[in-house]
Backbone and ligand atoms as CSV (ligand in chain L), in Angstrom:
chain,resi,resn,atom,element,x,y,z
A,1,MET,N,N,-84.501,-81.796,-30.907
A,1,MET,CA,C,-83.166,-81.706,-30.370
A,1,MET,C,C,-82.259,-81.011,-31.396
A,2,ARG,N,N,-81.563,-79.979,-30.942
A,2,ARG,CA,C,-80.680,-79.229,-31.819
A,2,ARG,C,C,-79.278,-79.248,-31.214
A,3,PHE,N,N,-78.278,-79.140,-32.065
A,3,PHE,CA,C,-76.902,-79.253,-31.598
A,3,PHE,C,C,-76.048,-78.066,-32.034
A,4,LEU,N,N,-74.999,-77.866,-31.267
A,4,LEU,CA,C,-73.952,-76.926,-31.649
A,4,LEU,C,C,-72.631,-77.670,-31.464
A,5,CYS,N,N,-71.942,-77.943,-32.557
A,5,CYS,CA,C,-70.664,-78.657,-32.476
A,5,CYS,C,C,-69.519,-77.663,-32.516
A,6,ASP,N,N,-68.509,-77.925,-31.714
A,6,ASP,CA,C,-67.344,-77.039,-31.776
A,6,ASP,C,C,-66.584,-77.282,-33.083
A,7,GLU,N,N,-65.651,-76.392,-33.380
A,7,GLU,CA,C,-65.008,-76.391,-34.705
A,7,GLU,C,C,-64.189,-77.650,-35.002
A,8,MET,N,N,-63.854,-78.427,-33.946
A,8,MET,CA,C,-63.071,-79.647,-34.150
A,8,MET,C,C,-63.935,-80.812,-34.637
A,9,LEU,N,N,-65.254,-80.671,-34.494
A,9,LEU,CA,C,-66.152,-81.798,-34.748
A,9,LEU,C,C,-66.888,-81.651,-36.087
A,10,VAL,N,N,-66.152,-81.290,-37.112
A,10,VAL,CA,C,-66.736,-81.047,-38.442
A,10,VAL,C,C,-67.460,-82.292,-38.966
A,11,ARG,N,N,-66.796,-83.428,-38.890
A,11,ARG,CA,C,-67.391,-84.643,-39.471
A,11,ARG,C,C,-68.603,-85.110,-38.677
A,12,LEU,N,N,-68.546,-84.944,-37.367
A,12,LEU,CA,C,-69.693,-85.308,-36.541
A,12,LEU,C,C,-70.880,-84.393,-36.862
A,13,ALA,N,N,-70.605,-83.103,-37.042
A,13,ALA,CA,C,-71.670,-82.148,-37.381
A,13,ALA,C,C,-72.320,-82.542,-38.709
A,14,ARG,N,N,-71.515,-82.945,-39.687
A,14,ARG,CA,C,-72.064,-83.345,-40.988
A,14,ARG,C,C,-72.901,-84.603,-40.871
A,15,LEU,N,N,-72.474,-85.513,-40.014
A,15,LEU,CA,C,-73.219,-86.754,-39.795
A,15,LEU,C,C,-74.576,-86.452,-39.142
A,16,LEU,N,N,-74.572,-85.549,-38.178
A,16,LEU,CA,C,-75.827,-85.159,-37.516
A,16,LEU,C,C,-76.775,-84.497,-38.511
A,17,ARG,N,N,-76.235,-83.665,-39.383
A,17,ARG,CA,C,-77.062,-83.017,-40.411
A,17,ARG,C,C,-77.604,-84.056,-41.380
A,18,ALA,N,N,-76.771,-85.040,-41.749
A,18,ALA,CA,C,-77.224,-86.111,-42.652
A,18,ALA,C,C,-78.375,-86.881,-42.005
A,19,ALA,N,N,-78.317,-87.031,-40.685
A,19,ALA,CA,C,-79.398,-87.721,-39.958
A,19,ALA,C,C,-80.647,-86.848,-39.848
A,20,GLY,N,N,-80.504,-85.561,-40.158
A,20,GLY,CA,C,-81.648,-84.647,-40.150
A,20,GLY,C,C,-81.687,-83.681,-38.980
A,21,TYR,N,N,-80.659,-83.723,-38.125
A,21,TYR,CA,C,-80.651,-82.830,-36.961
A,21,TYR,C,C,-80.101,-81.446,-37.298
A,22,ASP,N,N,-80.790,-80.449,-36.775
A,22,ASP,CA,C,-80.391,-79.054,-36.912
A,22,ASP,C,C,-79.080,-78.866,-36.143
A,23,THR,N,N,-77.981,-78.681,-36.852
A,23,THR,CA,C,-76.658,-78.649,-36.221
A,23,THR,C,C,-75.858,-77.442,-36.677
A,24,TYR,N,N,-75.541,-76.596,-35.711
A,24,TYR,CA,C,-74.692,-75.442,-35.972
A,24,TYR,C,C,-73.251,-75.878,-35.768
A,25,LEU,N,N,-72.401,-75.564,-36.722
A,25,LEU,CA,C,-70.977,-75.879,-36.579
A,25,LEU,C,C,-70.226,-74.580,-36.341
A,26,ALA,N,N,-69.494,-74.537,-35.240
A,26,ALA,CA,C,-68.748,-73.328,-34.908
A,26,ALA,C,C,-67.699,-73.043,-35.980
A,27,ALA,N,N,-67.569,-71.782,-36.327
A,27,ALA,CA,C,-66.527,-71.375,-37.269
A,27,ALA,C,C,-65.215,-71.320,-36.492
A,28,GLY,N,N,-64.104,-71.521,-37.170
A,28,GLY,CA,C,-62.812,-71.459,-36.502
A,28,GLY,C,C,-62.617,-70.120,-35.814
A,29,GLY,N,N,-62.151,-70.150,-34.586
A,29,GLY,CA,C,-61.835,-68.915,-33.891
A,29,GLY,C,C,-63.008,-68.242,-33.197
A,30,GLU,N,N,-64.191,-68.875,-33.233
A,30,GLU,CA,C,-65.339,-68.301,-32.515
A,30,GLU,C,C,-65.057,-68.378,-31.016
A,31,ASP,N,N,-65.424,-67.337,-30.342
A,31,ASP,CA,C,-65.192,-67.227,-28.914
A,31,ASP,C,C,-66.049,-68.223,-28.126
A,32,ASP,N,N,-65.460,-68.852,-27.101
A,32,ASP,CA,C,-66.224,-69.787,-26.261
A,32,ASP,C,C,-67.480,-69.147,-25.685
A,33,ALA,N,N,-67.338,-67.914,-25.214
A,33,ALA,CA,C,-68.483,-67.223,-24.598
A,33,ALA,C,C,-69.607,-67.051,-25.624
A,34,ASP,N,N,-69.240,-66.776,-26.879
A,34,ASP,CA,C,-70.245,-66.622,-27.936
A,34,ASP,C,C,-70.933,-67.958,-28.232
A,35,LEU,N,N,-70.162,-69.030,-28.219
A,35,LEU,CA,C,-70.737,-70.354,-28.473
A,35,LEU,C,C,-71.753,-70.710,-27.386
A,36,ILE,N,N,-71.389,-70.421,-26.161
A,36,ILE,CA,C,-72.288,-70.704,-25.035
A,36,ILE,C,C,-73.568,-69.885,-25.178
A,37,LYS,N,N,-73.421,-68.626,-25.571
A,37,LYS,CA,C,-74.579,-67.743,-25.758
A,37,LYS,C,C,-75.472,-68.241,-26.890
A,38,THR,N,N,-74.860,-68.610,-28.003
A,38,THR,CA,C,-75.624,-69.108,-29.153
A,38,THR,C,C,-76.392,-70.372,-28.771
A,39,ALA,N,N,-75.711,-71.291,-28.082
A,39,ALA,CA,C,-76.349,-72.540,-27.669
A,39,ALA,C,C,-77.553,-72.250,-26.768
A,40,ARG,N,N,-77.382,-71.316,-25.846
A,40,ARG,CA,C,-78.457,-70.965,-24.908
A,40,ARG,C,C,-79.628,-70.324,-25.662
A,41,ARG,N,N,-79.312,-69.342,-26.504
A,41,ARG,CA,C,-80.349,-68.605,-27.226
A,41,ARG,C,C,-81.150,-69.522,-28.142
A,42,GLU,N,N,-80.472,-70.465,-28.796
A,42,GLU,CA,C,-81.142,-71.310,-29.782
A,42,GLU,C,C,-81.522,-72.678,-29.227
A,43,GLY,N,N,-81.327,-72.863,-27.927
A,43,GLY,CA,C,-81.700,-74.135,-27.301
A,43,GLY,C,C,-80.944,-75.320,-27.875
A,44,ARG,N,N,-79.645,-75.145,-28.065
A,44,ARG,CA,C,-78.818,-76.220,-28.642
A,44,ARG,C,C,-77.972,-76.904,-27.582
A,45,ILE,N,N,-77.794,-78.202,-27.752
A,45,ILE,CA,C,-76.881,-78.957,-26.907
A,45,ILE,C,C,-75.473,-78.727,-27.459
A,46,LEU,N,N,-74.592,-78.228,-26.608
A,46,LEU,CA,C,-73.232,-77.954,-27.051
A,46,LEU,C,C,-72.411,-79.254,-27.022
A,47,VAL,N,N,-71.875,-79.615,-28.160
A,47,VAL,CA,C,-71.107,-80.852,-28.284
A,47,VAL,C,C,-69.649,-80.485,-28.485
A,48,THR,N,N,-68.821,-80.963,-27.575
A,48,THR,CA,C,-67.417,-80.544,-27.605
A,48,THR,C,C,-66.509,-81.592,-26.963
A,49,ARG,N,N,-65.224,-81.458,-27.238
A,49,ARG,CA,C,-64.242,-82.304,-26.579
A,49,ARG,C,C,-63.531,-81.507,-25.485
A,50,ASP,N,N,-63.931,-80.255,-25.347
A,50,ASP,CA,C,-63.290,-79.326,-24.410
A,50,ASP,C,C,-64.054,-79.347,-23.076
A,51,LYS,N,N,-63.413,-79.894,-22.050
A,51,LYS,CA,C,-64.051,-80.063,-20.737
A,51,LYS,C,C,-64.561,-78.748,-20.144
A,52,ARG,N,N,-63.739,-77.726,-20.289
A,52,ARG,CA,C,-64.070,-76.426,-19.704
A,52,ARG,C,C,-65.309,-75.833,-20.389
A,53,LEU,N,N,-65.329,-75.955,-21.721
A,53,LEU,CA,C,-66.459,-75.437,-22.499
A,53,LEU,C,C,-67.729,-76.216,-22.165
A,54,ALA,N,N,-67.612,-77.538,-22.066
A,54,ALA,CA,C,-68.773,-78.382,-21.744
A,54,ALA,C,C,-69.341,-78.002,-20.376
A,55,ALA,N,N,-68.440,-77.754,-19.417
A,55,ALA,CA,C,-68.882,-77.427,-18.059
A,55,ALA,C,C,-69.569,-76.069,-18.013
A,56,ALA,N,N,-69.170,-75.151,-18.882
A,56,ALA,CA,C,-69.707,-73.792,-18.859
A,56,ALA,C,C,-71.067,-73.686,-19.559
A,57,ALA,N,N,-71.398,-74.635,-20.424
A,57,ALA,CA,C,-72.656,-74.564,-21.181
A,57,ALA,C,C,-73.824,-75.082,-20.336
A,58,ASP,N,N,-75.035,-74.605,-20.655
A,58,ASP,CA,C,-76.239,-75.058,-19.934
A,58,ASP,C,C,-76.444,-76.550,-20.161
A,59,GLU,N,N,-76.401,-76.916,-21.422
A,59,GLU,CA,C,-76.612,-78.307,-21.809
A,59,GLU,C,C,-75.485,-78.692,-22.739
A,60,SER,N,N,-74.777,-79.755,-22.403
A,60,SER,CA,C,-73.632,-80.108,-23.236
A,60,SER,C,C,-73.374,-81.602,-23.219
A,61,VAL,N,N,-72.616,-82.028,-24.204
A,61,VAL,CA,C,-72.116,-83.397,-24.246
A,61,VAL,C,C,-70.611,-83.295,-24.431
A,62,LEU,N,N,-69.888,-83.935,-23.530
A,62,LEU,CA,C,-68.435,-83.991,-23.652
A,62,LEU,C,C,-68.106,-85.246,-24.456
A,63,VAL,N,N,-67.625,-85.022,-25.667
A,63,VAL,CA,C,-67.337,-86.134,-26.576
A,63,VAL,C,C,-65.993,-86.752,-26.227
A,64,LYS,N,N,-65.996,-88.076,-26.184
A,64,LYS,CA,C,-64.743,-88.798,-25.925
A,64,LYS,C,C,-64.394,-89.649,-27.128
A,65,GLY,N,N,-63.117,-89.949,-27.253
A,65,GLY,CA,C,-62.654,-90.770,-28.364
A,65,GLY,C,C,-62.328,-89.910,-29.564
A,66,PHE,N,N,-61.604,-90.490,-30.506
A,66,PHE,CA,C,-61.225,-89.754,-31.706
A,66,PHE,C,C,-61.704,-90.472,-32.952
A,67,GLY,N,N,-62.019,-89.706,-33.951
A,67,GLY,CA,C,-62.598,-90.263,-35.172
A,67,GLY,C,C,-64.104,-90.151,-35.071
A,68,VAL,N,N,-64.736,-89.977,-36.220
A,68,VAL,CA,C,-66.163,-89.663,-36.233
A,68,VAL,C,C,-67.017,-90.797,-35.668
A,69,GLU,N,N,-66.598,-92.053,-35.842
A,69,GLU,CA,C,-67.392,-93.171,-35.300
A,69,GLU,C,C,-67.397,-93.111,-33.770
A,70,ALA,N,N,-66.210,-92.931,-33.192
A,70,ALA,CA,C,-66.090,-92.852,-31.740
A,70,ALA,C,C,-66.875,-91.652,-31.206
A,71,GLU,N,N,-66.804,-90.541,-31.925
A,71,GLU,CA,C,-67.540,-89.337,-31.499
A,71,GLU,C,C,-69.040,-89.592,-31.525
A,72,ALA,N,N,-69.503,-90.252,-32.590
A,72,ALA,CA,C,-70.934,-90.539,-32.728
A,72,ALA,C,C,-71.405,-91.480,-31.627
A,73,HIS,N,N,-70.596,-92.481,-31.321
A,73,HIS,CA,C,-70.974,-93.413,-30.248
A,73,HIS,C,C,-70.999,-92.709,-28.902
A,74,SER,N,N,-70.044,-91.837,-28.706
A,74,SER,CA,C,-69.978,-91.061,-27.480
A,74,SER,C,C,-71.259,-90.225,-27.310
A,75,LEU,N,N,-71.704,-89.633,-28.391
A,75,LEU,CA,C,-72.929,-88.823,-28.374
A,75,LEU,C,C,-74.161,-89.711,-28.115
A,76,SER,N,N,-74.190,-90.878,-28.753
A,76,SER,CA,C,-75.302,-91.819,-28.562
A,76,SER,C,C,-75.430,-92.252,-27.103
A,77,ARG,N,N,-74.300,-92.336,-26.423
A,77,ARG,CA,C,-74.338,-92.754,-25.019
A,77,ARG,C,C,-74.845,-91.634,-24.119
A,78,ALA,N,N,-74.670,-90.401,-24.556
A,78,ALA,CA,C,-75.025,-89.252,-23.718
A,78,ALA,C,C,-76.465,-88.785,-23.906
A,79,VAL,N,N,-76.982,-88.842,-25.116
A,79,VAL,CA,C,-78.358,-88.399,-25.385
A,79,VAL,C,C,-79.082,-89.457,-26.226
A,80,VAL,N,N,-80.402,-89.504,-26.079
A,80,VAL,CA,C,-81.171,-90.441,-26.884
A,80,VAL,C,C,-81.436,-89.777,-28.226
A,81,LEU,N,N,-80.751,-90.229,-29.258
A,81,LEU,CA,C,-81.007,-89.636,-30.563
A,81,LEU,C,C,-81.188,-90.725,-31.616
A,82,ASP,N,N,-81.943,-90.375,-32.637
A,82,ASP,CA,C,-82.282,-91.318,-33.690
A,82,ASP,C,C,-81.456,-90.960,-34.926
A,83,TRP,N,N,-80.491,-91.802,-35.219
A,83,TRP,CA,C,-79.605,-91.519,-36.354
A,83,TRP,C,C,-80.334,-91.633,-37.689
A,84,GLU,N,N,-81.552,-92.157,-37.658
A,84,GLU,CA,C,-82.360,-92.227,-38.887
A,84,GLU,C,C,-83.605,-91.342,-38.746
A,85,TYR,N,N,-83.426,-90.247,-38.053
A,85,TYR,CA,C,-84.507,-89.314,-37.740
A,85,TYR,C,C,-85.165,-88.763,-39.009
A,86,ALA,N,N,-84.405,-88.120,-39.854
A,86,ALA,CA,C,-84.938,-87.557,-41.107
A,86,ALA,C,C,-83.790,-87.488,-42.108
A,87,PRO,N,N,-83.312,-88.643,-42.585
A,87,PRO,CA,C,-82.088,-88.661,-43.400
A,87,PRO,C,C,-82.195,-87.811,-44.660
A,88,PHE,N,N,-81.158,-87.056,-44.913
A,88,PHE,CA,C,-81.024,-86.237,-46.128
A,88,PHE,C,C,-82.170,-85.257,-46.337
A,89,THR,N,N,-82.509,-84.570,-45.266
A,89,THR,CA,C,-83.452,-83.456,-45.367
A,89,THR,C,C,-82.728,-82.129,-45.128
A,90,ARG,N,N,-81.435,-82.228,-44.758
A,90,ARG,CA,C,-80.623,-81.026,-44.546
A,90,ARG,C,C,-79.329,-81.122,-45.333
A,91,CYS,N,N,-78.797,-79.975,-45.697
A,91,CYS,CA,C,-77.509,-79.937,-46.374
A,91,CYS,C,C,-76.413,-80.247,-45.342
A,92,VAL,N,N,-75.545,-81.198,-45.656
A,92,VAL,CA,C,-74.488,-81.552,-44.708
A,92,VAL,C,C,-73.451,-80.428,-44.573
A,93,MET,N,N,-73.360,-79.577,-45.598
A,93,MET,CA,C,-72.362,-78.520,-45.581
A,93,MET,C,C,-72.800,-77.291,-44.782
A,94,ASP,N,N,-74.077,-76.913,-44.896
A,94,ASP,CA,C,-74.484,-75.646,-44.266
A,94,ASP,C,C,-75.775,-75.727,-43.449
A,95,ASN,N,N,-76.340,-76.935,-43.282
A,95,ASN,CA,C,-77.465,-77.129,-42.358
A,95,ASN,C,C,-78.823,-76.669,-42.913
A,96,ALA,N,N,-78.862,-76.102,-44.121
A,96,ALA,CA,C,-80.135,-75.606,-44.671
A,96,ALA,C,C,-81.062,-76.784,-44.986
A,97,HIS,N,N,-82.377,-76.527,-44.878
A,97,HIS,CA,C,-83.370,-77.540,-45.242
A,97,HIS,C,C,-83.353,-77.749,-46.754
A,98,LEU,N,N,-83.274,-78.989,-47.196
A,98,LEU,CA,C,-83.288,-79.258,-48.635
A,98,LEU,C,C,-84.719,-79.154,-49.154
A,99,ARG,N,N,-84.836,-78.827,-50.436
A,99,ARG,CA,C,-86.152,-78.837,-51.075
A,99,ARG,C,C,-86.085,-79.755,-52.294
A,100,GLU,N,N,-87.256,-80.164,-52.773
A,100,GLU,CA,C,-87.309,-81.007,-53.966
A,100,GLU,C,C,-86.742,-80.218,-55.150
A,101,ALA,N,N,-85.983,-80.889,-56.004
A,101,ALA,CA,C,-85.461,-80.229,-57.202
A,101,ALA,C,C,-86.594,-80.045,-58.206
A,102,THR,N,N,-86.536,-78.957,-58.950
A,102,THR,CA,C,-87.523,-78.727,-60.009
A,102,THR,C,C,-87.147,-79.583,-61.225
A,103,ALA,N,N,-88.065,-79.730,-62.153
A,103,ALA,CA,C,-87.804,-80.510,-63.374
A,103,ALA,C,C,-86.597,-79.933,-64.125
A,104,GLU,N,N,-86.482,-78.606,-64.146
A,104,GLU,CA,C,-85.356,-77.958,-64.840
A,104,GLU,C,C,-84.027,-78.316,-64.155
A,105,GLU,N,N,-84.047,-78.319,-62.828
A,105,GLU,CA,C,-82.823,-78.640,-62.077
A,105,GLU,C,C,-82.422,-80.101,-62.299
A,106,VAL,N,N,-83.406,-80.985,-62.332
A,106,VAL,CA,C,-83.117,-82.406,-62.582
A,106,VAL,C,C,-82.517,-82.566,-63.978
A,107,ASP,N,N,-83.039,-81.807,-64.937
A,107,ASP,CA,C,-82.523,-81.856,-66.318
A,107,ASP,C,C,-81.043,-81.502,-66.406
A,108,LYS,N,N,-80.579,-80.670,-65.477
A,108,LYS,CA,C,-79.182,-80.228,-65.511
A,108,LYS,C,C,-78.227,-81.257,-64.906
A,109,LEU,N,N,-78.771,-82.261,-64.218
A,109,LEU,CA,C,-77.916,-83.278,-63.584
A,109,LEU,C,C,-77.358,-84.221,-64.651
A,110,PRO,N,N,-76.215,-84.854,-64.367
A,110,PRO,CA,C,-75.641,-85.784,-65.351
A,110,PRO,C,C,-76.625,-86.907,-65.702
A,111,GLU,N,N,-76.502,-87.371,-66.912
A,111,GLU,CA,C,-77.386,-88.426,-67.461
A,111,GLU,C,C,-77.564,-89.622,-66.498
A,112,ARG,N,N,-76.427,-90.155,-66.025
A,112,ARG,CA,C,-76.479,-91.353,-65.169
A,112,ARG,C,C,-77.252,-91.077,-63.870
A,113,VAL,N,N,-77.220,-89.832,-63.421
A,113,VAL,CA,C,-77.927,-89.455,-62.201
A,113,VAL,C,C,-79.429,-89.334,-62.479
A,114,ARG,N,N,-79.748,-88.691,-63.618
A,114,ARG,CA,C,-81.159,-88.495,-63.984
A,114,ARG,C,C,-81.914,-89.810,-64.126
A,115,SER,N,N,-81.182,-90.867,-64.494
A,115,SER,CA,C,-81.847,-92.156,-64.698
A,115,SER,C,C,-82.175,-92.858,-63.375
A,116,MET,N,N,-81.703,-92.294,-62.254
A,116,MET,CA,C,-82.018,-92.866,-60.931
A,116,MET,C,C,-83.441,-92.498,-60.549
A,117,PRO,N,N,-84.024,-93.317,-59.647
A,117,PRO,CA,C,-85.417,-93.061,-59.302
A,117,PRO,C,C,-85.649,-91.796,-58.453
A,118,GLY,N,N,-84.602,-91.203,-57.900
A,118,GLY,CA,C,-84.777,-90.046,-57.031
A,118,GLY,C,C,-85.033,-90.493,-55.600
A,119,PRO,N,N,-85.377,-89.632,-54.662
A,119,PRO,CA,C,-85.666,-88.216,-54.868
A,119,PRO,C,C,-84.412,-87.390,-55.178
A,120,PHE,N,N,-84.623,-86.287,-55.891
A,120,PHE,CA,C,-83.573,-85.326,-56.149
A,120,PHE,C,C,-83.871,-84.090,-55.319
A,121,ARG,N,N,-82.891,-83.709,-54.515
A,121,ARG,CA,C,-83.093,-82.550,-53.651
A,121,ARG,C,C,-81.991,-81.532,-53.871
A,122,ILE,N,N,-82.337,-80.293,-53.565
A,122,ILE,CA,C,-81.411,-79.178,-53.766
A,122,ILE,C,C,-81.292,-78.386,-52.466
A,123,CYS,N,N,-80.084,-77.947,-52.172
A,123,CYS,CA,C,-79.900,-77.042,-51.041
A,123,CYS,C,C,-80.163,-75.617,-51.526
A,124,PRO,N,N,-81.156,-74.935,-50.940
A,124,PRO,CA,C,-81.452,-73.573,-51.386
A,124,PRO,C,C,-80.348,-72.591,-51.016
A,125,SER,N,N,-79.469,-72.981,-50.099
A,125,SER,CA,C,-78.415,-72.081,-49.654
A,125,SER,C,C,-77.171,-72.166,-50.547
A,126,CYS,N,N,-76.654,-73.371,-50.782
A,126,CYS,CA,C,-75.412,-73.490,-51.573
A,126,CYS,C,C,-75.645,-74.090,-52.962
A,127,GLY,N,N,-76.850,-74.562,-53.246
A,127,GLY,CA,C,-77.161,-75.074,-54.574
A,127,GLY,C,C,-76.738,-76.520,-54.815
A,128,ARG,N,N,-76.129,-77.135,-53.801
A,128,ARG,CA,C,-75.682,-78.523,-53.927
A,128,ARG,C,C,-76.881,-79.448,-54.171
A,129,ALA,N,N,-76.693,-80.427,-55.069
A,129,ALA,CA,C,-77.764,-81.377,-55.365
A,129,ALA,C,C,-77.524,-82.691,-54.633
A,130,TYR,N,N,-78.592,-83.284,-54.154
A,130,TYR,CA,C,-78.518,-84.569,-53.456
A,130,TYR,C,C,-79.370,-85.580,-54.198
A,131,TRP,N,N,-78.813,-86.748,-54.451
A,131,TRP,CA,C,-79.581,-87.815,-55.081
A,131,TRP,C,C,-79.132,-89.138,-54.475
A,132,PRO,N,N,-79.947,-90.185,-54.622
A,132,PRO,CA,C,-79.615,-91.452,-53.954
A,132,PRO,C,C,-78.530,-92.239,-54.686
A,133,GLY,N,N,-77.369,-91.627,-54.874
A,133,GLY,CA,C,-76.216,-92.290,-55.490
A,133,GLY,C,C,-75.396,-93.011,-54.438
A,134,SER,N,N,-74.221,-93.457,-54.832
A,134,SER,CA,C,-73.420,-94.296,-53.932
A,134,SER,C,C,-73.020,-93.554,-52.656
A,135,HIS,N,N,-72.741,-92.258,-52.755
A,135,HIS,CA,C,-72.328,-91.510,-51.561
A,135,HIS,C,C,-73.452,-91.475,-50.528
A,136,VAL,N,N,-74.651,-91.156,-50.990
A,136,VAL,CA,C,-75.811,-91.083,-50.088
A,136,VAL,C,C,-76.120,-92.474,-49.527
A,137,ARG,N,N,-76.024,-93.488,-50.373
A,137,ARG,CA,C,-76.309,-94.858,-49.895
A,137,ARG,C,C,-75.306,-95.299,-48.832
A,138,ARG,N,N,-74.041,-94.944,-49.034
A,138,ARG,CA,C,-73.019,-95.284,-48.027
A,138,ARG,C,C,-73.321,-94.603,-46.704
A,139,MET,N,N,-73.694,-93.338,-46.811
A,139,MET,CA,C,-74.017,-92.560,-45.621
A,139,MET,C,C,-75.245,-93.146,-44.931
A,140,GLU,N,N,-76.231,-93.554,-45.704
A,140,GLU,CA,C,-77.439,-94.173,-45.132
A,140,GLU,C,C,-77.102,-95.451,-44.381
A,141,ALA,N,N,-76.208,-96.242,-44.956
A,141,ALA,CA,C,-75.806,-97.495,-44.320
A,141,ALA,C,C,-75.111,-97.199,-42.992
A,142,ARG,N,N,-74.322,-96.127,-42.990
A,142,ARG,CA,C,-73.611,-95.726,-41.795
A,142,ARG,C,C,-74.580,-95.258,-40.699
A,143,LEU,N,N,-75.570,-94.467,-41.119
A,143,LEU,CA,C,-76.576,-93.982,-40.173
A,143,LEU,C,C,-77.354,-95.163,-39.607
A,144,HIS,N,N,-77.635,-96.139,-40.465
A,144,HIS,CA,C,-78.368,-97.325,-40.030
A,144,HIS,C,C,-77.563,-98.088,-38.969
A,145,GLU,N,N,-76.257,-98.217,-39.204
A,145,GLU,CA,C,-75.395,-98.894,-38.227
A,145,GLU,C,C,-75.358,-98.145,-36.900
A,146,LEU,N,N,-75.250,-96.834,-36.990
A,146,LEU,CA,C,-75.215,-96.019,-35.769
A,146,LEU,C,C,-76.524,-96.154,-35.004
A,147,ALA,N,N,-77.647,-96.184,-35.734
A,147,ALA,CA,C,-78.968,-96.322,-35.099
A,147,ALA,C,C,-79.057,-97.677,-34.393
A,148,ARG,N,N,-78.543,-98.699,-35.061
A,148,ARG,CA,C,-78.575,-100.048,-34.491
A,148,ARG,C,C,-77.701,-100.101,-33.230
A,149,ASP,N,N,-76.508,-99.528,-33.309
A,149,ASP,CA,C,-75.613,-99.516,-32.153
A,149,ASP,C,C,-76.207,-98.709,-30.999
A,150,ALA,N,N,-76.840,-97.576,-31.336
A,150,ALA,CA,C,-77.442,-96.724,-30.297
A,150,ALA,C,C,-78.574,-97.462,-29.593
A,151,ALA,N,N,-79.331,-98.262,-30.351
A,151,ALA,CA,C,-80.465,-99.004,-29.782
A,151,ALA,C,C,-79.977,-100.074,-28.805
A,152,ALA,N,N,-78.737,-100.501,-28.963
A,152,ALA,CA,C,-78.182,-101.556,-28.108
A,152,ALA,C,C,-77.608,-101.010,-26.789
A,153,ILE,N,N,-77.556,-99.672,-26.678
A,153,ILE,CA,C,-77.021,-99.070,-25.438
A,153,ILE,C,C,-78.088,-99.146,-24.360
A,154,PRO,N,N,-77.732,-99.713,-23.196
A,154,PRO,CA,C,-78.743,-99.802,-22.135
A,154,PRO,C,C,-79.160,-98.413,-21.654
A,155,PRO,N,N,-80.430,-98.217,-21.303
A,155,PRO,CA,C,-80.887,-96.900,-20.828
A,155,PRO,C,C,-80.122,-96.475,-19.581
A,156,GLN,N,N,-79.884,-95.174,-19.488
A,156,GLN,CA,C,-79.144,-94.630,-18.331
A,156,GLN,C,C,-79.998,-94.735,-17.079
A,157,ALA,N,N,-79.356,-95.036,-15.965
A,157,ALA,CA,C,-80.086,-95.131,-14.690
A,157,ALA,C,C,-80.461,-93.732,-14.225
L,1,ZN,ZN,ZN,-76.020,-76.335,-48.775
């Protein structure tokens, strides 16, 4: 399952990427027609709060509510997705697949980080490093809660 989030859903797109889902985030000012084309070409579910855009796409989810939690729950109700699908295998900023950091790259990380058990991952696109520090742990806890809440939603008739 792949997603295309409209430009208003930045935080939701990052959450989906943290969960491991391939998520394209629309750049500001991208044309609706182009978004629909991209979603179709790449087999992505278009996620938006825009009724007209949702209706025009082949496959879409109309997100309701405001704030990333409400958006995530709205998405969970519309499609069956696993919020713990492949946590921290993608860069939350640019969607690239993370790779294991090399020994040299780990050496460059701050002392307190190096002393953690790892894994240490690097985004090959932006160079951002990921390690199991407090930020990642908080995000993991959040994904776990979303997965638990999603599991409690009764199946659609
Ligand atoms: Zn990146």
